[in-house]
A tleap script that builds the chain and sets N, CA, C and O, in Angstrom:
source leaprc.protein.ff14SB
mol = sequence {
  NMET ALA PHE VAL GLY TYR GLY SER GLU LYS
  GLU ASN THR VAL ILE GLU LEU THR TYR ASN
  TRP ASP LYS LYS SER GLU ASP TYR GLU LEU
  GLY ASP LYS TYR GLY HIE ILE ALA ILE GLY
  VAL LYS ASP ILE HIE LEU ILE CYS GLN GLY
  LEU GLU ASN ASN GLY CYS LYS ILE THR THR
  LYS PRO LYS THR MET LYS ASN SER THR THR
  VAL LEU ALA PHE VAL GLU ASP PRO ASP GLY
  TYR LYS ILE GLU LEU ILE GLU ARG CASP
}
set mol.1.N position { -3.848 8.855 -17.323 }
set mol.1.CA position { -3.986 8.155 -16.096 }
set mol.1.C position { -2.934 8.564 -15.099 }
set mol.1.O position { -1.783 8.815 -15.457 }
set mol.2.N position { -3.328 8.630 -13.863 }
set mol.2.CA position { -2.352 8.917 -12.775 }
set mol.2.C position { -2.600 7.896 -11.683 }
set mol.2.O position { -3.749 7.618 -11.341 }
set mol.3.N position { -1.550 7.343 -11.141 }
set mol.3.CA position { -1.643 6.373 -10.029 }
set mol.3.C position { -1.194 7.101 -8.774 }
set mol.3.O position { -0.056 7.563 -8.688 }
set mol.4.N position { -2.094 7.202 -7.802 }
set mol.4.CA position { -1.808 7.952 -6.565 }
set mol.4.C position { -1.706 6.967 -5.428 }
set mol.4.O position { -2.629 6.179 -5.223 }
set mol.5.N position { -0.592 6.983 -4.661 }
set mol.5.CA position { -0.402 6.123 -3.529 }
set mol.5.C position { 0.958 6.332 -2.926 }
set mol.5.O position { 1.664 7.288 -3.247 }
set mol.6.N position { 1.318 5.414 -2.039 }
set mol.6.CA position { 2.603 5.496 -1.360 }
set mol.6.C position { 3.375 4.210 -1.663 }
set mol.6.O position { 2.992 3.135 -1.204 }
set mol.7.N position { 4.453 4.318 -2.429 }
set mol.7.CA position { 5.278 3.192 -2.748 }
set mol.7.C position { 4.850 2.464 -4.041 }
set mol.7.O position { 3.981 2.912 -4.788 }
set mol.8.N position { 5.499 1.345 -4.248 }
set mol.8.CA position { 5.263 0.547 -5.431 }
set mol.8.C position { 3.856 -0.044 -5.442 }
set mol.8.O position { 3.314 -0.409 -4.399 }
set mol.9.N position { 3.264 -0.134 -6.654 }
set mol.9.CA position { 1.953 -0.752 -6.783 }
set mol.9.C position { 1.915 -2.186 -6.366 }
set mol.9.O position { 0.883 -2.672 -5.904 }
set mol.10.N position { 3.026 -2.885 -6.518 }
set mol.10.CA position { 3.093 -4.316 -6.196 }
set mol.10.C position { 2.997 -4.522 -4.701 }
set mol.10.O position { 2.614 -5.611 -4.274 }
set mol.11.N position { 3.318 -3.551 -3.893 }
set mol.11.CA position { 3.419 -3.742 -2.473 }
set mol.11.C position { 2.463 -2.832 -1.694 }
set mol.11.O position { 2.268 -3.051 -0.498 }
set mol.12.N position { 1.854 -1.809 -2.336 }
set mol.12.CA position { 1.034 -0.842 -1.664 }
set mol.12.C position { -0.261 -0.564 -2.410 }
set mol.12.O position { -0.390 -0.905 -3.586 }
set mol.13.N position { -1.220 0.054 -1.729 }
set mol.13.CA position { -2.470 0.428 -2.288 }
set mol.13.C position { -2.320 1.702 -3.100 }
set mol.13.O position { -1.694 2.651 -2.628 }
set mol.14.N position { -2.865 1.757 -4.287 }
set mol.14.CA position { -2.900 2.975 -5.068 }
set mol.14.C position { -4.283 3.160 -5.671 }
set mol.14.O position { -5.045 2.201 -5.790 }
set mol.15.N position { -4.602 4.361 -6.044 }
set mol.15.CA position { -5.870 4.612 -6.717 }
set mol.15.C position { -5.512 5.185 -8.117 }
set mol.15.O position { -4.619 6.024 -8.232 }
set mol.16.N position { -6.189 4.741 -9.132 }
set mol.16.CA position { -5.947 5.160 -10.486 }
set mol.16.C position { -6.936 6.259 -10.833 }
set mol.16.O position { -8.147 6.056 -10.757 }
set mol.17.N position { -6.434 7.401 -11.206 }
set mol.17.CA position { -7.296 8.525 -11.659 }
set mol.17.C position { -7.189 8.596 -13.157 }
set mol.17.O position { -6.094 8.711 -13.707 }
set mol.18.N position { -8.340 8.527 -13.829 }
set mol.18.CA position { -8.369 8.498 -15.280 }
set mol.18.C position { -9.215 9.609 -15.824 }
set mol.18.O position { -10.353 9.778 -15.386 }
set mol.19.N position { -8.697 10.389 -16.781 }
set mol.19.CA position { -9.504 11.385 -17.439 }
set mol.19.C position { -9.848 10.870 -18.846 }
set mol.19.O position { -8.955 10.534 -19.623 }
set mol.20.N position { -11.115 10.814 -19.157 }
set mol.20.CA position { -11.606 10.341 -20.436 }
set mol.20.C position { -11.663 11.509 -21.445 }
set mol.20.O position { -12.663 12.225 -21.492 }
set mol.21.N position { -10.670 11.694 -22.198 }
set mol.21.CA position { -10.564 12.879 -23.079 }
set mol.21.C position { -11.663 12.927 -24.139 }
set mol.21.O position { -12.071 14.007 -24.566 }
set mol.22.N position { -12.146 11.745 -24.569 }
set mol.22.CA position { -13.128 11.714 -25.630 }
set mol.22.C position { -14.546 11.780 -25.140 }
set mol.22.O position { -15.459 11.662 -25.957 }
set mol.23.N position { -14.801 11.964 -23.842 }
set mol.23.CA position { -16.144 12.025 -23.334 }
set mol.23.C position { -16.517 13.433 -23.027 }
set mol.23.O position { -15.676 14.244 -22.640 }
set mol.24.N position { -17.780 13.730 -23.199 }
set mol.24.CA position { -18.348 15.047 -22.892 }
set mol.24.C position { -19.107 14.927 -21.541 }
set mol.24.O position { -19.571 13.842 -21.191 }
set mol.25.N position { -19.224 16.008 -20.814 }
set mol.25.CA position { -19.806 15.949 -19.473 }
set mol.25.C position { -21.287 15.461 -19.552 }
set mol.25.O position { -21.776 14.865 -18.592 }
set mol.26.N position { -21.972 15.694 -20.630 }
set mol.26.CA position { -23.337 15.256 -20.716 }
set mol.26.C position { -23.447 13.715 -20.808 }
set mol.26.O position { -24.520 13.154 -20.592 }
set mol.27.N position { -22.341 13.052 -21.128 }
set mol.27.CA position { -22.313 11.595 -21.162 }
set mol.27.C position { -22.309 10.958 -19.772 }
set mol.27.O position { -22.494 9.746 -19.664 }
set mol.28.N position { -22.112 11.713 -18.740 }
set mol.28.CA position { -22.013 11.191 -17.369 }
set mol.28.C position { -23.231 11.637 -16.563 }
set mol.28.O position { -23.518 12.828 -16.439 }
set mol.29.N position { -23.940 10.641 -16.019 }
set mol.29.CA position { -25.083 10.954 -15.216 }
set mol.29.C position { -24.780 10.938 -13.707 }
set mol.29.O position { -25.548 11.478 -12.911 }
set mol.30.N position { -23.687 10.331 -13.334 }
set mol.30.CA position { -23.399 10.171 -11.883 }
set mol.30.C position { -22.285 11.073 -11.374 }
set mol.30.O position { -21.718 10.820 -10.311 }
set mol.31.N position { -21.973 12.110 -12.116 }
set mol.31.CA position { -20.875 12.989 -11.644 }
set mol.31.C position { -20.217 13.667 -12.807 }
set mol.31.O position { -20.519 13.341 -13.955 }
set mol.32.N position { -19.354 14.573 -12.564 }
set mol.32.CA position { -18.633 15.358 -13.576 }
set mol.32.C position { -17.348 14.668 -13.967 }
set mol.32.O position { -16.303 14.855 -13.344 }
set mol.33.N position { -17.445 13.883 -14.988 }
set mol.33.CA position { -16.257 13.129 -15.537 }
set mol.33.C position { -15.773 12.009 -14.642 }
set mol.33.O position { -14.643 11.550 -14.805 }
set mol.34.N position { -16.564 11.562 -13.726 }
set mol.34.CA position { -16.164 10.418 -12.894 }
set mol.34.C position { -16.498 9.125 -13.597 }
set mol.34.O position { -17.640 8.886 -13.992 }
set mol.35.N position { -15.474 8.288 -13.747 }
set mol.35.CA position { -15.685 7.009 -14.377 }
set mol.35.C position { -15.867 5.855 -13.377 }
set mol.35.O position { -16.975 5.349 -13.197 }
set mol.36.N position { -14.769 5.449 -12.734 }
set mol.36.CA position { -14.822 4.304 -11.821 }
set mol.36.C position { -13.556 4.249 -11.029 }
set mol.36.O position { -12.576 4.919 -11.356 }
set mol.37.N position { -13.566 3.422 -9.944 }
set mol.37.CA position { -12.344 3.142 -9.223 }
set mol.37.C position { -12.008 1.693 -9.531 }
set mol.37.O position { -12.872 0.914 -9.933 }
set mol.38.N position { -10.721 1.333 -9.336 }
set mol.38.CA position { -10.317 -0.049 -9.542 }
set mol.38.C position { -9.647 -0.560 -8.268 }
set mol.38.O position { -8.916 0.149 -7.577 }
set mol.39.N position { -9.941 -1.837 -7.999 }
set mol.39.CA position { -9.426 -2.490 -6.791 }
set mol.39.C position { -8.755 -3.810 -7.213 }
set mol.39.O position { -9.335 -4.581 -7.977 }
set mol.40.N position { -7.583 -4.060 -6.735 }
set mol.40.CA position { -6.862 -5.338 -6.956 }
set mol.40.C position { -7.392 -6.397 -6.008 }
set mol.40.O position { -7.551 -6.154 -4.811 }
set mol.41.N position { -7.661 -7.567 -6.548 }
set mol.41.CA position { -8.137 -8.693 -5.707 }
set mol.41.C position { -7.368 -9.947 -6.018 }
set mol.41.O position { -6.782 -10.045 -7.097 }
set mol.42.N position { -7.340 -10.946 -5.090 }
set mol.42.CA position { -6.561 -12.151 -5.250 }
set mol.42.C position { -7.229 -13.206 -6.141 }
set mol.42.O position { -6.568 -13.793 -6.998 }
set mol.43.N position { -8.476 -13.443 -5.958 }
set mol.43.CA position { -9.201 -14.470 -6.751 }
set mol.43.C position { -10.478 -13.871 -7.304 }
set mol.43.O position { -11.538 -13.977 -6.687 }
set mol.44.N position { -10.381 -13.248 -8.452 }
set mol.44.CA position { -11.470 -12.456 -8.965 }
set mol.44.C position { -12.742 -13.297 -9.207 }
set mol.44.O position { -13.849 -12.787 -9.034 }
set mol.45.N position { -12.603 -14.550 -9.595 }
set mol.45.CA position { -13.774 -15.419 -9.823 }
set mol.45.C position { -14.514 -15.651 -8.499 }
set mol.45.O position { -15.738 -15.539 -8.429 }
set mol.46.N position { -13.754 -15.971 -7.465 }
set mol.46.CA position { -14.313 -16.214 -6.165 }
set mol.46.C position { -14.939 -14.987 -5.583 }
set mol.46.O position { -16.008 -15.059 -4.977 }
set mol.47.N position { -14.282 -13.837 -5.757 }
set mol.47.CA position { -14.802 -12.536 -5.215 }
set mol.47.C position { -16.087 -12.208 -5.947 }
set mol.47.O position { -17.073 -11.855 -5.299 }
set mol.48.N position { -16.123 -12.311 -7.293 }
set mol.48.CA position { -17.374 -11.991 -8.054 }
set mol.48.C position { -18.506 -12.943 -7.632 }
set mol.48.O position { -19.644 -12.508 -7.455 }
set mol.49.N position { -18.207 -14.190 -7.477 }
set mol.49.CA position { -19.270 -15.164 -7.093 }
set mol.49.C position { -19.861 -14.779 -5.767 }
set mol.49.O position { -21.081 -14.781 -5.600 }
set mol.50.N position { -18.990 -14.441 -4.799 }
set mol.50.CA position { -19.459 -14.031 -3.441 }
set mol.50.C position { -20.238 -12.734 -3.503 }
set mol.50.O position { -21.242 -12.591 -2.805 }
set mol.51.N position { -19.816 -11.801 -4.302 }
set mol.51.CA position { -20.560 -10.546 -4.401 }
set mol.51.C position { -21.924 -10.782 -5.075 }
set mol.51.O position { -22.934 -10.217 -4.657 }
set mol.52.N position { -21.938 -11.620 -6.119 }
set mol.52.CA position { -23.181 -11.908 -6.802 }
set mol.52.C position { -24.186 -12.667 -5.857 }
set mol.52.O position { -25.390 -12.412 -5.850 }
set mol.53.N position { -23.631 -13.561 -5.110 }
set mol.53.CA position { -24.441 -14.351 -4.113 }
set mol.53.C position { -25.071 -13.448 -3.075 }
set mol.53.O position { -26.097 -13.785 -2.483 }
set mol.54.N position { -24.458 -12.309 -2.860 }
set mol.54.CA position { -24.967 -11.354 -1.874 }
set mol.54.C position { -25.704 -10.197 -2.523 }
set mol.54.O position { -25.892 -9.150 -1.904 }
set mol.55.N position { -26.114 -10.378 -3.752 }
set mol.55.CA position { -26.966 -9.395 -4.390 }
set mol.55.C position { -26.323 -8.239 -5.130 }
set mol.55.O position { -27.000 -7.310 -5.569 }
set mol.56.N position { -25.002 -8.308 -5.262 }
set mol.56.CA position { -24.244 -7.308 -5.997 }
set mol.56.C position { -24.418 -7.485 -7.490 }
set mol.56.O position { -24.420 -8.616 -7.976 }
set mol.57.N position { -24.565 -6.388 -8.238 }
set mol.57.CA position { -24.728 -6.481 -9.676 }
set mol.57.C position { -23.331 -6.544 -10.345 }
set mol.57.O position { -22.525 -5.622 -10.222 }
set mol.58.N position { -23.083 -7.639 -11.040 }
set mol.58.CA position { -21.839 -7.793 -11.791 }
set mol.58.C position { -22.131 -7.356 -13.208 }
set mol.58.O position { -22.853 -8.037 -13.937 }
set mol.59.N position { -21.573 -6.220 -13.603 }
set mol.59.CA position { -21.907 -5.712 -14.948 }
set mol.59.C position { -21.003 -6.294 -16.032 }
set mol.59.O position { -21.420 -6.393 -17.186 }
set mol.60.N position { -19.794 -6.674 -15.690 }
set mol.60.CA position { -18.868 -7.387 -16.577 }
set mol.60.C position { -18.272 -8.534 -15.795 }
set mol.60.O position { -17.518 -8.302 -14.850 }
set mol.61.N position { -18.589 -9.776 -16.162 }
set mol.61.CA position { -18.062 -10.954 -15.527 }
set mol.61.C position { -16.571 -11.001 -15.764 }
set mol.61.O position { -16.095 -10.381 -16.715 }
set mol.62.N position { -15.795 -11.720 -14.930 }
set mol.62.CA position { -14.341 -11.788 -15.098 }
set mol.62.C position { -13.977 -12.270 -16.481 }
set mol.62.O position { -14.448 -13.294 -16.976 }
set mol.63.N position { -13.088 -11.452 -17.089 }
set mol.63.CA position { -12.564 -11.784 -18.436 }
set mol.63.C position { -11.151 -11.344 -18.562 }
set mol.63.O position { -10.702 -10.451 -17.844 }
set mol.64.N position { -10.417 -11.980 -19.496 }
set mol.64.CA position { -9.048 -11.578 -19.757 }
set mol.64.C position { -9.112 -10.459 -20.777 }
set mol.64.O position { -9.840 -10.577 -21.762 }
set mol.65.N position { -8.364 -9.357 -20.571 }
set mol.65.CA position { -8.307 -8.265 -21.494 }
set mol.65.C position { -7.666 -8.704 -22.808 }
set mol.65.O position { -6.776 -9.554 -22.819 }
set mol.66.N position { -8.117 -8.128 -23.896 }
set mol.66.CA position { -7.580 -8.402 -25.206 }
set mol.66.C position { -6.090 -7.991 -25.237 }
set mol.66.O position { -5.701 -6.934 -24.741 }
set mol.67.N position { -5.293 -8.864 -25.834 }
set mol.67.CA position { -3.847 -8.648 -25.959 }
set mol.67.C position { -3.138 -8.497 -24.591 }
set mol.67.O position { -2.146 -7.775 -24.485 }
set mol.68.N position { -3.631 -9.152 -23.593 }
set mol.68.CA position { -3.073 -9.074 -22.251 }
set mol.68.C position { -3.365 -10.367 -21.479 }
set mol.68.O position { -4.112 -11.226 -21.945 }
set mol.69.N position { -2.774 -10.484 -20.318 }
set mol.69.CA position { -3.064 -11.589 -19.406 }
set mol.69.C position { -3.874 -11.085 -18.224 }
set mol.69.O position { -4.232 -11.872 -17.348 }
set mol.70.N position { -4.172 -9.787 -18.177 }
set mol.70.CA position { -4.890 -9.208 -17.054 }
set mol.70.C position { -6.331 -9.612 -17.034 }
set mol.70.O position { -7.012 -9.489 -18.051 }
set mol.71.N position { -6.840 -10.104 -15.882 }
set mol.71.CA position { -8.242 -10.467 -15.791 }
set mol.71.C position { -8.938 -9.392 -14.956 }
set mol.71.O position { -8.480 -9.011 -13.878 }
set mol.72.N position { -10.054 -8.924 -15.496 }
set mol.72.CA position { -10.806 -7.886 -14.817 }
set mol.72.C position { -12.303 -8.153 -14.839 }
set mol.72.O position { -12.781 -8.971 -15.624 }
set mol.73.N position { -13.017 -7.486 -14.008 }
set mol.73.CA position { -14.469 -7.537 -13.936 }
set mol.73.C position { -14.972 -6.162 -13.478 }
set mol.73.O position { -14.216 -5.352 -12.943 }
set mol.74.N position { -16.253 -5.928 -13.701 }
set mol.74.CA position { -16.831 -4.662 -13.187 }
set mol.74.C position { -18.063 -5.018 -12.404 }
set mol.74.O position { -18.860 -5.863 -12.811 }
set mol.75.N position { -18.213 -4.350 -11.251 }
set mol.75.CA position { -19.427 -4.454 -10.441 }
set mol.75.C position { -19.970 -3.089 -10.260 }
set mol.75.O position { -19.302 -2.100 -10.561 }
set mol.76.N position { -21.239 -3.007 -9.747 }
set mol.76.CA position { -21.889 -1.723 -9.625 }
set mol.76.C position { -22.314 -1.580 -8.149 }
set mol.76.O position { -22.874 -2.499 -7.551 }
set mol.77.N position { -22.025 -0.395 -7.590 }
set mol.77.CA position { -22.458 -0.194 -6.191 }
set mol.77.C position { -23.938 0.219 -6.157 }
set mol.77.O position { -24.529 0.468 -7.208 }
set mol.78.N position { -24.537 0.294 -4.969 }
set mol.78.CA position { -25.976 0.592 -4.904 }
set mol.78.C position { -26.380 1.894 -5.552 }
set mol.78.O position { -27.544 2.041 -5.926 }
set mol.79.N position { -25.453 2.872 -5.708 }
set mol.79.CA position { -25.754 4.148 -6.350 }
set mol.79.C position { -25.546 4.098 -7.856 }
set mol.79.O position { -25.839 5.065 -8.560 }
set mol.80.N position { -25.052 2.995 -8.342 }
set mol.80.CA position { -24.856 2.903 -9.796 }
set mol.80.C position { -23.416 3.189 -10.283 }
set mol.80.O position { -23.153 3.172 -11.486 }
set mol.81.N position { -22.486 3.453 -9.338 }
set mol.81.CA position { -21.119 3.707 -9.717 }
set mol.81.C position { -20.408 2.371 -10.032 }
set mol.81.O position { -20.662 1.353 -9.388 }
set mol.82.N position { -19.553 2.400 -10.992 }
set mol.82.CA position { -18.784 1.174 -11.401 }
set mol.82.C position { -17.518 1.056 -10.573 }
set mol.82.O position { -16.831 2.031 -10.267 }
set mol.83.N position { -17.248 -0.206 -10.227 }
set mol.83.CA position { -16.027 -0.556 -9.512 }
set mol.83.C position { -15.334 -1.668 -10.325 }
set mol.83.O position { -15.904 -2.737 -10.541 }
set mol.84.N position { -14.102 -1.396 -10.765 }
set mol.84.CA position { -13.353 -2.412 -11.555 }
set mol.84.C position { -12.579 -3.278 -10.586 }
set mol.84.O position { -11.934 -2.774 -9.667 }
set mol.85.N position { -12.642 -4.563 -10.791 }
set mol.85.CA position { -11.818 -5.517 -10.006 }
set mol.85.C position { -10.738 -6.002 -10.942 }
set mol.85.O position { -11.030 -6.393 -12.073 }
set mol.86.N position { -9.469 -5.986 -10.486 }
set mol.86.CA position { -8.372 -6.447 -11.289 }
set mol.86.C position { -7.695 -7.592 -10.515 }
set mol.86.O position { -7.328 -7.442 -9.350 }
set mol.87.N position { -7.544 -8.704 -11.177 }
set mol.87.CA position { -6.884 -9.842 -10.467 }
set mol.87.C position { -5.387 -9.582 -10.280 }
set mol.87.O position { -4.672 -9.235 -11.220 }
set mol.88.N position { -4.950 -9.759 -9.058 }
set mol.88.CA position { -3.516 -9.603 -8.674 }
set mol.88.C position { -3.008 -10.907 -8.126 }
set mol.88.O position { -3.781 -11.712 -7.607 }
set mol.89.N position { -1.703 -11.126 -8.236 }
set mol.89.CA position { -1.105 -12.338 -7.626 }
set mol.89.C position { -1.094 -12.228 -6.111 }
set mol.89.O position { -0.633 -13.144 -5.429 }
savepdb mol mol.pdb
quit
């Protein structure tokens, strides 16, 4: 994983670039090794409810990651690309 941005993640926007070493290119239908982007949000439950109310497909409802306190969810854009939402303070 590589985090690209300007400044600290706590105070600035960054994008996480991830390479999935165990995946083969034929496993991806939407691009060559593209997985998803992740966006930090303040109230993940409220955001997901609003997105769902507006017709957005929520592929993974908000949940706490195993062995962590991080809450995340996944949504799908109209082209089928995944967007990870991560709850931030």
